[in-house]
Each structure stands twice: as structure tokens, then as C-alpha cells.
LOLUMRO-563651 format. One record per atom (N, C-alpha, C): x, y, z. Coordinates in steps of 0.02 Angstrom, whole numbers, plus 50000, padded with zeros to 5 digits. Layout:
// LOLUMRO-563651
XYZ
...
//
This chain:
// LOLUMRO-563651
493894798350576
493424797550553
493584794450462
493624788350434
493314786450381
492804788650355
492794790350290
492414794150245
491934787550220
492204782450203
491834778050176
491414774850240
491294775550294
490734774750341
490484778450347
490434785450333
490334790750368
489634794450318
489364798850358
488804803050324
489354809450286
489524808650240
489674813650206
489604817350112
489614822550101
489644823850066
489704830350037
489744832449939
489854840049937
489464839649883
489384844249862
489094846549767
489424849049749
489504848649684
489824849549623
489884856849600
489214857449592
489114866749577
488624872149622
488894878849600
488644883149638
488034882149650
487794886849727
486844885849734
486804891149711
486114891749676
485724894349668
485464899849683
485414900049764
484914904949787
485284906549854
485824905749832
486684906449905
486684915349902
486634920349896
487074929149869
487784930649893
487844924449940
488754928449958
488894920049944
489724923149937
490424917949944
490284913549993
490124918550048
490224911950099
489724907850089
489034910850088
488274905950092
488564898850035
488764901149978
488934893749938
489154891649955
489714891949975
490524888750012
490154886150074
489714889050114
489514883450173
489084876150135
488724878850103
488074874150072
488534869250031
489084872649963
489264867349935
489804862649961
490054865450024
490574860750063
490074854650096
489274855550101
488994849150149
489304851950200
489304859850236
489414859450314
488494863250341
488204867150297
487614870450318
486914866850225
486274867750252
486224865850227
485144870050225
485014873650180
484384878450196
483794877550185
483184874850241
482674872450248
482164876450223
482444883150234
481924890050212
482084892950226
481774902250206
482034908650209
482604907650271
482814908950286
483304912550357
483284906450407
483514900250385
483224894850423
483894886450391
484374885850424
484974884050402
484794877450454
484934870450427
485154867250471
486004864450475
486494864250530
486964862350520
487214855850517
487484854850480
487624847650445
488334845350473
488344839350487
489044836450506
489554837850520
489774840150451
490604844750465
490534851150488
489834854250467
489664862750483
489804862950572
489254856750583
489144856550668
489864856350689
490314852350656
491054851450709
491524859950710
491154862950634
491594870750631
491574874650704
490584873250734
490194878350759
490534876050813
490454868450839
490524869350888
491514869650913
492044869350849
492404872650860
492654880850894
492294884450851
492104891650862
492004890950941
491264888850947
490994886951040
491464886451089
492034880451079
492474878351107
493124886251113
493284888451083
493524894451097
493334902051151
492644901251134
492174906051157
492344903151236
492024897951217
491884894951321
492554895351363
493234893951327
493724893951355
493994900251405
493914905151309
494064913551356
493664915451419
492844911651397
492564916351442
492504912651497
492734907451520
492894903951583
493364906551616
494054907651570
494554909951558
494464917351624
494054923151602
493734928551609
493364926951673
493194919851705
492884923451771
492094922051750
491884920551714
491014921651679
490944912651698
490224911151701
490014904951718
489204905551698
489454896451658
489114896751604
488394895051633
487824894651613
487144890451612
486734891951553
486204889451562
485554886751502
485034891751519
484744895551454
484014898951450
483644892251447
482984894751451
482554892951411
482414898051351
482134895251280
482174899151203
481084899351229
480834896451252
480124901251266
479834902551325
479744909651332
479884910251377
478894915651387
478824919251453
478254923151428
478244929451412
477864931851365
478164939051322
477854945351386
477514944151456
477464949451492
478194951551537
478794949451506
479544950851555
479674956951519
479354955151460
479774961451401
479144966451389
478734966251424
478064969951427
478324976551492
478504972251545
478854972351584
479394976951581
479824975151556
480374979251548
480364988151483
479814985551472
479754992051423
480054992351349
480214983551329
480444983451290
480034979451218
479644978051248
479024973251191
478804975651148
478664981451137
478584986851095
478894987551032
479644990651075
480394991051021
480304983450978
480184978350997
480474974150954
479884970950894
479324973050930
478564972350867
478594966250823
478604967250750
478394961450709
478984956650725
479664958050760
480154953750755
480274947450798
479684950050832
479664943350891
479274938050871
479634931550865
479204924950869
478324925550927
477804925550908
477394925050978
476954915950943
476644913651019
476204911851013
475894910151080
475294906551094
475014905951137
475144898451172
475184896051238
475004892651260
474404888251281
473954882251297
473414879551276
472864884751327
473314888951397
472884891151428
473024898151414
472914901151345
472894905051318
473384913151339
473984908151375
474584914051396
475214914851350
475124921851324
475604923951290
476364921851275
476584918651246
477284917051236
477754919551169
478384921051182
478824923351138
479204918351139
479804916351067
480314912251064
480644918451074
481174918951114
481614922051147
482284925551095
482184931451093
482554935551040
483334938451086
483064939851148
483364940851184
483574939251259
483984939851304
483854936951369
483874941751435
483934947851391
484304952851458
483894951851525
482974951451526
482534952251565
482484944151607
482864939451568
482914934151611
483454932451662
484034934951633
484914936851678
484674940451724
483984943851734
483924950251785
483614944051855
483444940751812
483054935151871
483424929651901
483974927751846
484324924651861
484674926551924
484934935051913
485554936151968
485084938352023
484464939352020
484224942252092
484134935652116
484144928052107
484414924352151
484914925952207
485184926452177
485874929552243
485994934652249
485614939752234
486104947952260
485554949452300
485854951052367
485584954352401
485974958452436
486704960252437
487044964352473
487404965852420
488004971752436
488424974952397
489074967752399
488924962352445
489434957852450
489474951052415
488794951452371
488704945852326
488864948652235
489194954652243
489264956552198
490324955552184
490454955552129
490144959652058
490174950052041
489744948651974
489864943251949
489924941951873
489934937051841
489824937751767
489334930251750
488944930751720
488394923251691
488404922251636
488444919551587
488454917551511
488034909751494
487884913151438
487334903551394
487824906151334
487784898451308
487684900351217
487104894651203
486584897451182
486124895851142
486174897651059
485074895651087
484634899651001
484344905151028
484354911350984
483994916350970
483364915950903
482914919550932
482424919350845
482044925150852
482204927850779
481844934250778
481534933350687
481094937650687
480764936750627
481014943950575
481554940850551
481914947150528
481484948650455
481304953250414
480704954750395
481014952150321
481794952150312
482324951750238
482944945650263
482744940850261
483504934150286
483864934350238
484354936150250
484794935850149
485724932750207
486024933550142
486574931350158
487014930550178
486544920250197
486664915650190
486334916350285
487224911950346
487324914650390
487194921150419
487284925450384
487194932750417
486694935450453
486314936350417
485504937850446
484984932550410
484754926950463
484464922850472
483934924250550
483364917850544
482964920450601
482994914750654
483224909250635
483554906050722
484394906250728
484694909950758
485564909450770
485704907950832
486324905050824
486574904250900
487174908750905
487004910850958
487304916050997
487534915851089
488154918451110
488514919251149
488234924051189
487644926551232
487854931151275
487894932251351
488324936451378
488454933751433
488284941251474
488244944651537
487864946451580
488334949751645
488634953751648
488944956751714
488594959551788
488724958451837
488254962251876
488774966451927
488754974751928
489164977251969
488734980952021
489054984052089
488854988152130
489014994852099
489364998152077
489655005252048
489805002851984
489655010951946
489995012051881
490855008451880
491185011451949
491895009851918
491865001551916
491444996251955
491404990551958
491274986751854
490654991251869
490634987951770
491054990151739
491594995951742
492034997051693
492374991151718
492764990951761
493194982051784
492914976651737
492384976751738
491944969251710
492114972151640
492104977451610
491744979851566
492364977751485
493154979151547
493594979051506
493874969251512
493614966051555
493954961151552
493474954951514
492894956351502
492404956651436
492764958251360
492874962051356
493084967451319
493954963551283
494354960951340
495064959051329
494734952351313
494494948451335
494194941851296
493934940151241
493794946251231
493414946851148
494094945951104
494244949151146
495054951951077
495234946551065
495544941551127
495904936451143
495254930251071
494874929851101
494644924851074
494464926750971
494444932850979
494304935450879
495094935050861
495444932850890
496354932750866
496304925350869
496044923550889
496224911550888
495844913450855
495104916650828
494914913550781
495294914850701
495724919550727
496164921150650
495564927250616
495394929250635
494734936750594
495254941250580
494834945250534
495274950850515
494704955750548
494944959950597
494264963050621
494374969250660
493714973750653
493814982450683
493314982450733
493584985250796
493254985950875
492984995050840
492064996850825
491885002650820
491625004350882
491585010150892
490885012450903
490435012950875
489755010550934
489045007350902
488505012050924
488015012150899
487395013150925
487245010650966
486905011351041
486625006251082
485905001751088
485635006651020
484915002651011
484434999251035
484374992851020
483554992751069
483904989251148
484604990851149
484784986051193
484854993851242
484864999451252
485215007051283
485725004551313
485935010351345
486375007151417
486565014151396
487355013651415
487995019251393
488535018551370
488565014051332
489155014151289
488965006451258
489235006251177
489115000451124
489685001351094
490034996451095
490664993351029
490574987151012
490614987450950
490534982050908
491204981650874
491304973450868
491664970050848
491554970050775
491874967250730
491714970850675
492064965250605
492044962250583
492444954850533
492264959550480
492864962750435
493034967550373
492824962950334
492424961350302
492294959950221
491854963550175
491894964950129
491694968550070
490574966350074
490444959950096
489794960550088
489514962050149
489824964750203
489804967950269
489304972650280
488664972550288
487964976550292
488174983950319
488454983650394
489054989950408
489514992650389
489374999050376
490175004150359
490335005350407
491105003250433
491595007050474
491795012350444
491805015450498
492375024250457
492905023650522
493635023150490
494095021250525
494705027750507
494965030150528
495625034550528
496175030950567
496815032950522
497445031750549
497715031250605
497425036650649
497535038750699
497075034650749
496755029850737
496625023650791
495805028350794
495535032950775
494655032150761
494395028850724
493925024650759
493435016850739
492505020150738
492315018050708
491485020750730
491155017750649
490535016350715
490095011950651
489585018250641
489445021250565
489405023850519
488885026750556
488315022550587
487795026950611
487805030850672
488425030350682
488695038850751
489055039450746
489565037650690
490075041350660
490035049550675
490335054350696
490195061950700
490505065350656
490245068050621
490315073350561
490735079050606
491445082450564
491585087350597
491285094950561
490735098050606
490615103150563
490735108050525
490315109150433
490865112150387
490525119150369
490985123350399
490985130450431
491135134950343
490575137050322
490455139650244
490995146950278
491125150950218
491295157450218
490755160650242
490765168550287
490305169450299
490095175950231
489525176650219
489145179450151
488755184150193
488605188950140
488035195650148
487515192750131
486855194650200
486235190550158
485835193250127
485815189350062
485475192350024
484595192549987
484285195749978
483425194149957
483155187849958
482755186549975
482415180049966
482075180549892
481905174749829
481785176349784
481405169249787
480775169549754
480355163549762
480495159949668
480875156749648
480785153449573
480525146749585
480455148849492
480045142849464
480375137349445
480135132849469
480625123849477
480145119149440
479615118649370
479195114149367
479405108549356
479255103349382
479195096349402
479915094949409
480255099349472
481105095149471
480775094349557
480955088049580
481035087249661
481245083949677
481805080549638
482395078049697
482875083749678
483425082849725
484065088049724
484325087949651
484475082449640
484815081449568
484575086749506
483855082949523
483255087949468
483365096549465
483275099549527
483405106349533
483835108349526
484605103949564
485275107449545
485335109249444
484835104449407
485025104349339
484535110449339
484055111349343
483685113949325
484175122649322
484325122949394
484595128649414
485495128649404
485815123249369
486345125749368
486585125949425
486665122249467
487095124249543
487315117949573
487575116049617
487955111849635
487285109649687
487505105749709
486955099949766
487205105349816
487905108149821
487775108749902
487575116849926
487425120349872
486925126949858
486445125849903
485995120149927
485255117849920
485365117049990
484535117050034
484625113850097
484135109050069
483875102250099
483465098250070
483245097050146
482475097450138
482125098450177
481465089750191
481795085050208
481275078150241
480825080250310
480275075550284
479905076350332
479665067250351
479795068450427
480185064650472
479495059850501
479175054550515
478685051150591
479045049950641
479165051750696
479405048350737
479095050450811
478945043650815
478415041350884
477735045250866
477885043250809
477015046850775
476845055750780
477395059550781
477545065850798
477815067550732
477485071350687
477995074550608
478305080850632
479075080850598
479925084450613
479875087050538
480335093250518
480645094250451
481285093150498
481575090050427
482395088950437
482735091550386
483045095150407
483535100950369
484435097050377
484405095050324
485345095450289
485515096550223
486315097850221
486455100950146
486335094650104
486325100750045
485945094449967
486375088749958
486975089649987
487525084449958
487705081350025
487205078350074
487015075050116
486555070250130
486645065950183
485945061850188
485995063950277
485255062350277
485025062450360
485155056350393
485355054650451
485915050450472
485055047950532
484705042350514
484085044250554
484425039450628
484855035850638
485055037250733
485165043950754
485655046250738
485755052550777
485225057050769
484875057250704
484255062950735
483785059450792
483545053750767
483205047750829
483405050650886
484065051350906
484455049950963
484265059050995
484485064950941
484505072650952
483715073250974
483125071850956
482385072450975
481905066651033
482585063251040
482355059351111
481935054551068
481725049451032
481355047051000
481295039051006
480915034450995
481025028450990
480935025050905
480435027150889
480385024750829
480175029550758
480655027750717
480565032150673
480445030150588
480205035850549
480145033250452
480015039350414
479985039250356
480015045350329
479245045750327
478805051250336
477945053050318
477945049050266
477255048050257
476935043350200
476735051250141
476395049350087
476405054650044
475975060450076
475355056650096
474595060250111
475015065550187
475245065850222
475705066750272
476025073550252
476265072150206
476705078450173
476535083750137
476245081750117
475695085750104
475315089750126
474995084650182
474485089250225
474805095150263
475505094250274
476225097050323
476115104550279
476355103450207
476715108850156
476145110750119
475675109250111
475055112850062
475635111149964
476015103749980
476275105149902
476395097249917
476355094349825
476785090049773
477535088249838
477565082649858
478105078849886
478855082649845
479205083949886
479825088749815
480125094149831
479505098449871
479315105849851
479315107949925
479535101750003
479735105350054
480185109850083
479945114650144
480335119250156
480355121150216
480755122350249
480595124950320
480155131550347
480235138050296
479915142850303
478995141750295
478655144550348
478055142750377
477675136850378
478125133450397
478005123150432
477665125450500
477075124150531
476785123150610
477205117150645
477705113450605
477945105550631
478665106750688
478855105550704
479365105650720
479965104250679
480525109450674
480865108650623
481635106550657
482025103150633
482715100850648
483255100650598
484015104450613
484235106850574
485065103150590
485345100950543
485915100150526
486375105650546
486935104350595
487125109550646
487635113650562
487705109350524
488055114350452
487585118250446
486915118650453
486425125050432
486665131950449
487005129150509
487015137750552
487285140150521
487855138750477
488245139750456
488415138750370
488095139050348
487615141850286
487335146350269
487425150950200
487135157450174
486825155650109
486275159750125
485975161050056
485745155850021
485685150250058
485415144550012
484775140849982
484535136549958
484095135849901
483655132049966
482955130149985
482535126449994
481675126449961
481515120249983
480665120149938
480335127949963
479905128049939
479465134249948
478865131849988
478625124250012
478025123850024
477625123849972
477425125949915
477175127749855
477495121649780
476775120849762
477255115649709
477485118549650
477985114949600
478385116749572
478805124249595
479005126949655
479355132549677
479875130049716
480495135149721
480605131249784
481075143749790
481495143349845
481445149349880
482205149949868
482345153749824
483085155449861
483445159549894
484055160249917
484435166249959
483995166350031
483935158750056
483705157750143
484145155950175
483955156950232
484525158750300
484355156950364
484535154050406
484265152350471
483785158650479
483875165950486
483525169750515
482755170350500
482885164250447
482115167150385
481575161650428
481655157550468
481335152250520
481425151050572
480985147150602
481155146850678
481225137650679
482075139650708
482175129850730
482205127750795
482035120050819
481765117250869
482295112450902
482625110750845
483385108550881
483825109650812
484615108950842
485255106850796
485615103350832
485835099950775
486335095050798
486795091350770
487215088850744
487475082650703
486955077550679
486605079050600
486175074250610
486365072150524
486835070750496
487005070550441
487405065250460
487385059950368
488005053350377
488545057250350
489105052750379
489885055750358
489925054750297
490495054950272
490895053950207
491035050250207
491675046250156
492225044950150
492665050850119
493145053850170
493825056850143
493585063350199
492945063250209
492745069150299
493275069850313
493645075950368
493855076850413
493945072450469
494055069250493
494315061550566
494115069350619
493485066950691
493525070150719
494185070550774
494425064550770
495095063750835
495685071950762
495915070050709
496495071650697
496555077550638
496035075650614
495835080750552
496085077950476
496165071450469
496585069050420
495855065250398
496025061250329
495365060150280
495175053350332
494485052250314
494015046850351
494325038050302
494305034050310
494115029050269
493745024350271
493425022350226
492695018150254
492915011650239
492645004650280
492754997850267
491984995150285
491764988650260
491274985950264
491464978550315
490924977950338
490974976450407
490454968850441
490224964150435
489974962150498
490164960250558
489434961850588
489504963350657
489484954550691
490224955350724
490154946250743
490134948050832
490324952450867
489984953850931
490024959950961
489544961851000
489684966251023
489464967351098
489774973651137
489964974551206
489644980251223
489254981751281
488724985351314
488854986551378
489054991951400
488814996151469
488324999551468
487724993851515
486904994551520
486974998451565
487255000351614
486855003051681
486475000051711
486085004151741
485605001851760
484865003551742
484915004051673
484335003251653
483904998151653
484104991551656
483634986851654
483604984451733
484054984751782
483944984051830
483394989651855
483184994051858
482875000351868
482054997151857
482124995651758
481694992051758
481314987551800
481764983251814
481504975651821
481524976051907
481834982251950
481914982652010
482424978752060
482834977452025
483464972952049
484144977052081
484004975252123
484244980752203
484554975652242
485114978752268
485644978852332
485584982452392
485884979452439
485884983852490
486814986052514
486914992852509
487834993352541
487824992352602
488464996052600
488624995052665
488304997552723
487975004952719
487325008752756
486715006052737
486675000852725
485974995652718
485515000752680
485585002752633
485195008052568
485215002352524
484715002652469
484425000652409
484635003652357
484975001352324
485515003252249
485394998752199
485215000752137
485084999352096
485904993652050
485764989552034
486564985552001
486754988551941
487274989351936
487644990451855
487784984551836
487484982951764
487564979051722
487844978551664
488374974751624
488714973951563
488304969351518
488164970451466
488324964051383
488514964151362
488594956351335
489264955451320
488954951151274
488654949851166
488614946051142
489014944551080
488794939251049
489414936951010
488884929950962
488984932150894
488384926750839
488964920250825
488894916450838
489304910150804
489464907750753
488434910950736
488474907450644
488934915350600
488904921050633
489004925550597
489884923750563
490114921150620
490834920150619
491244916350574
490744910050583
490464906250530
490604907950459
490204913050450
490064915850374
490604920250379
490864924150418
491134928050408
491894926050395
492194919650428
492684916550429
492574916250328
492004909550336
492094909150244
492244913550194
492094917850203
492064924450174
492684928950208
493314929150208
494074932650222
494294926850221
494134918150213
494554911750195
494524906550172
494354909450110
494474905350048
494584905349965
494834902849927
494964902449869
494544902449807
494994900349743
494504897549710
494464889349701
494474886849743
494554878349770
494224878349832
493814883249871
493544882449907
493374885049988
493544881650045
493584884050110
494204885250153
494704889650181
495354888750199
495264888650297
495084885150303
494724885950399
495574888550423
495444891250465
495894891550531
496124883750558
496794883350576
496734875950617
496424873750682
496384880750714
495774878550755
495274878550739
494584878950704
494354880050685
494064875550659
494564872350600
494374868650557
493884861550551
493434857250548
493184850350546
493704844750601
494314844350530
494694841750539
495524844650522
495894844250573
496564846950545
496774841350486
496844837050506
497294832450426
496494826950393
496764828850333
496434822150290
497044819350252
496934812350268
497324807350223
497024805250175
497174805850117
497094801850041
497304794850018
496864791850000
497344786250007
496954785049937
497524781649878
497534785349816
497094778949796
497564774949805
497344765649777
497114759349842
496554756149853
496314754749895
496404747349882
496694744849824
497144739249803
497884737649816
498254743049831
499004744849858
498834740849912
499234735449937
499244734049964
499664738050051
500354739950025
500924746750044
500314752450055
499994754150015
499544760750040
499224760950073
498794754750080
498114754750126
498664754550215
499334751250231
499644748750259
499664757350304
499984759750254
500274766750263
499764770050300
499414771250266
498864774350276
498674774850341
498114768650346
498014764650407
498494768950488
499204765950469
499874766850509
499534774650547
499664779550481
499454785850508
498844784150536
498544784750503
497654786750537
497764785550597
497894776950625
497894777250692
498274779750744
499044780650687
499424785850752
499344792350774
498994794950725
498524801750740
497954803950777
497594797150761
496944798650813
497194794750893
497714790250906
498024787550971
498174795550976
498494800350953
498994806350991
498304810851003
497694811050996
497074813951003
497214820650925
497434819250866
497444823350809
496614823050785
496304828150774
495784826750749
495874824950665
495694820450643
496024816850565
495294813650533
495574813850449
495324810950424
495174807850376
495164801250360
495414796750308
494874795850262
495284799150179
494584796550128
494964792450114
494604784550104
494574778750083
494014775950046
493714782150020
493134779349965
493314777749892
493184774049865
493184771749788
493034777949749
493544783949727
493534786449706
493994790449660
493994791549605
494524793649599
494984801549626
495724799549635
495994805349656
495954811949667
495624815049602
495664820049590
494844823049628
494654820049622
493704823549655
494144821649725
494534816149764
494604816349839
494954824349859
495384825349798
495764831649799
495484839149829
494904836349763
494484843249756
494014843649828
493894838749865
493344837949909
493944839849965
494234838949965
494584841750038
494894849850049
495034849249972
495304857649974
494584860849981
493874859849979
493154861549969
493044862750044
493134855950073
493114857450152
493504860450190
494154864650166
494664867850210
495024865050264
495194859050242
495614854650294
496244856250287
496694859650333
497154862550332
497984859750333
497904851050333
498474849250314
498234842850278
498564841050221
498484835250187
498984831950175
498864821550185
499164820850174
499064814450130
499474815550064
499154809250000
499564804550004
499314797250008
499744791649997
499534788849939
500174789549884
500264787549835
500614782549812
500944782149747
501454778649717
502074780849766
502014786249759
502794786249824
503024785049889
502474779649890
502684776149949
503164769149941
503194768649873
503524762849873
504374762849886
504364772349888
505244774649906
505084777249978
504434772950016
504154778250104
504234785450070
503764786750034
503794794950052
502924796750062
502604798950073
502064803350072
501994812050058
501604814550038
501524819350023
501034824750052
501544828450094
501054834950153
500774839450104
500374842250128
500034848950077
499994854150140
499964860150117
499684867650170
499154867250141
498584869250167
497874872450107
497924880750112
498384881650160
498504889150169
498634892650105
499214888150093
499994892050050
499764886549977
499564881449993
499374874449924
500124874349902
500474873249950
501374870349956
501334862549973
501514859549933
501774854649943
502334851149960
502514846449999
503264842850022
502984837150018
503614831949988
503894826150006
504064825050078
503684819150119
504204818450197
504144809650180
504774808650231
504654801950240
504274801050292
504014793650282
503354791750310
503464791250392
504254789450426
504384788650485
504424793550515
504534801850459
504684808350488
503924810550496
503254808150457
502454811550454
502084816050506
502314810350561
501944809250629
502274817850674
503134816850659
503164820550693
502984828650656
503224827650603
503044833950562
502374836250568
501814832850582
501184832850590
500984837750661
501184834650718
501344836350786
501634844050780
502284843550728
502464850750762
502024855550738
501534855450653
501214861450635
500554861750668
500314858050709
499634857550741
499924858450812
//
């Protein structure tokens, strides 16, 4: 591509409405352009990067035996109603109606429709296993789109689904996809971790996430040197057993205006670990009192799993005041007439302090014998340096961007949508499914976060929009022009993706642009050409070398 003839631009200043390094760099480099909150154009350079990511994914999916198809994005809403997921998506789903008043949605995910596609083939056990996938758009009306391409309303995704006749077969298919994912992310040169995760809206038997490690990541990854890794949403906590104490007599204490754990701990001059906080939650329109140690936070994902709920939120002020007969900040378990959930640690905690369900009062020396509880389990967030549940060493935290996930769905969707096969004895059985997703835009953003410096993007060579940039310094110098054209034509004939910057601009502007857009290798044709030398620069290390013009093609071919 000759730049003087092409649509190409970069920005000189940082972008004011992009809060992340990746968002700023991708917009400045002319890769993407925001047109509305959470909605982006992919400009020519950005589309080339996206297509290079797509090609790697497609190659590895095909090599793993999956077959590609393409799903529509305009979908009938009743399919999600039938599968029981319409209410789960709620307002995150874009809705519309056609001229006949039929309810349609823009597809947020396609499990229901992959089942319909699979139904065309599956009759007996002989038709299994197989794996089908697509690479296409998804739509979700995010409450708060942010972080550039990381959380958007329209996103580009690869989703695949495997179909098997048994759980053992599902495990085999899952392992194939899992290993294909590792090859994909290794080729992309991402720094990533694989962590156990919550199955969430997808449901099923197992979920694992591929997380690109970066400080702006919204997810907290819990890791240990022993190999343990998990998303904080599901990371297990080791039970903290306090030394057994003799039960003391309960005591009502006056704590005027002290509503938070920090305030109460200051009033009573005690560490937060001496307290047990009671939070009132609304789970599926039913109120629950949930207890954790004062120095811990409730993990809503774990809590929801424990009680078997679908939706969760903190109760509002009127609800709390109605069940506690007190202002917010004074809730406690004694005397409550709603289900009580306690964290496992509370079983081994003694003579602690709780709210009295009376404004401005707390109760000292409370034990689990003083109230009835309905559920007990691990409902708290793990803390950094807590003991690892596998080996007991200290846990470490990292931040990550979820760029891929794999699910063992089991028979969740085949049961709700009646996808069956006939076994060897002609009995109908439900198909076992797996689901495997990758976010292409998120990968692009994660790479921009991980692989950039003060000058711009540093794309891996398989991802970059062009592998080589040729900078022509002086368009009036006949030899420079001749050498630049010769190298450009030779690389083009050799199927090397190359860009020739023949614009009538200062050399510094051209150098800055090529650094900003992250071209891996730069050949500069300047005054040294009179000695038959050109300069080769490696973008990843900023090293430069003088290469003879007769050797530059061989050198480029050897490094790419």
C-alpha cells in the first residue's frame, strides 16, 4: 500500500473521551473511531488488525475440527423465552418489533439458534459428535459502556458449540477446544491466565476464562505459585477458625450514629474482625439476612449460588427498615423473621458484635446459638494473601480482561429446547453441549494495553496491519525513489504485507506515524542509500541496523 494514494490518518493529541491507554492509542493511530457511547467504527488499519486476529482464530478452529457457519443477528424473541433466558437478559437485550408486531431482538448470544442448526443433523448417536462455530456481531445494551473496545454495545465474537452423546464425549470435545484456545492466545502473544469462573447466564457444569493480564482489567484473578487460578467471583476461601472461647453474656451497647463497621469499630475501640455485619439482600423478590465477619465483604455470586437464586440486589432502605424495625446500619440476626445466611467463618467465631435491630444500638458477645440460621457456606470474597485452598501458601491478585471463555453446558439447553438423539437401544436422550467464545475486539484492546510504549502500539508481527513499513525520506532523490520502489515491489511479489510511506512530509512525522501504528519492521531509505545502505528498525526493541540494499529482502524474509 502506497500511503500517498490511500485513506490514512493519525491524531497528534491524546483523545479526551478515552479513559484507557488502549482506547486512546487505537483512536490516535486511526484504528477505530467512536461514533456513540459503546459503538465504534473499525477504520481500514483497525479492520486489518481485526481480520488478522480473526484469521488466527479461524485457522485454529478449523484445525481442531470445527466447521464455520453464519447466524443472523435479527432474531425472534420467543426463542429466548422458550429457553428461559429472556428474563435473565432483561434490559441488556435490544428489542424491536416488525411490521406485523412480532417481537424481535438483536442477538446477544446464539445458543438457542445453534441448537436449531444442530437439530437439522442430529437423529441418532451416529450423528455425533461435531462442532460448529461462527464469527460475527453480538449486541448488548450495556448499562455503562467503557474502556474503549473492552465494554461495548456491539462487539465482534467467535462462538462455537460442540454436540456429544455423553458427558465423556463432551469432555473430549472440551479438551480439543481448550487446547485450540491456548494455541490461539499463544500465537497472539498475549500474556494470559486461565481461571475457573462462574457459569453465570450461560449455566452448565464448568466455566473457565482466558484472561489477558492488565492493570485496567475489570476482573480480579486469584492465583498461587502452585498453579491455582480462579476468578474472584468463585475463588474458594479457607475457613478461618478462631480459637474456642467461653461464651459470654450478651450485652446491649449504645452506639449512637455509628452505622458502618468503621464507625462502630472506632466507637468501641475494637478491630473490625470483632464484628459480624448483617446485610439484607433481595434475592428473587425475597429478603435474606446475610452475615459475614466485619473485615470481609459478601460475594454476591457465591451467595446467589448457595440459596439457589437467579437475581440479587441489596434491599432498599424501606425494606431494611421494615424487617429490622431500625435505621439502616443496625441490622442483626437476633429476632429477624426472614431467612438467615451465614458465612462458614461465623460457625467458628465467638462473642462477636452484631446490630441490635434497634436504632443506635448493637449487641456484644453474640454466638451462633443465639439465633437460627437457614444457610451456611462460603459467601465472602477472598483477600490477597489469604491461604491458597490447594497448598496453603499466600494468594496473589492480578487484574484481567476476559478475552475468551469455555463452558461445559451439559444438557441445560438440549433439555429446555428438546434436542435429543436415539441411542443404540433406540431410546431418546438429551445431547451434551459445550460452548466456546472469544471476543475479537477485546483481544485487540488487550494487546494494545500489553504491547505499547510511549511512542505508540507494538503489534506482534502476526497481528500488525502491515509487517513492514518503507520510509522514503526524499521524493526528489532519484536513487532513493528507485530503491524504495524496488524493495516495495519485491516484498509485494513475495506476499509480504508492506506499506510504502511516500507522502510529501517531514521524516520525523513519518517515523512517528509508523511507531504509533505499530509496524514491526521499518526500512528507511535515506541519504545512506548512496552507499547502498538502508536502515532496518525493529519496533519491539527500537534497535536499528544498516543493511546493504542487496541483502534487505533476504533479511526481511528471514525475520518474518
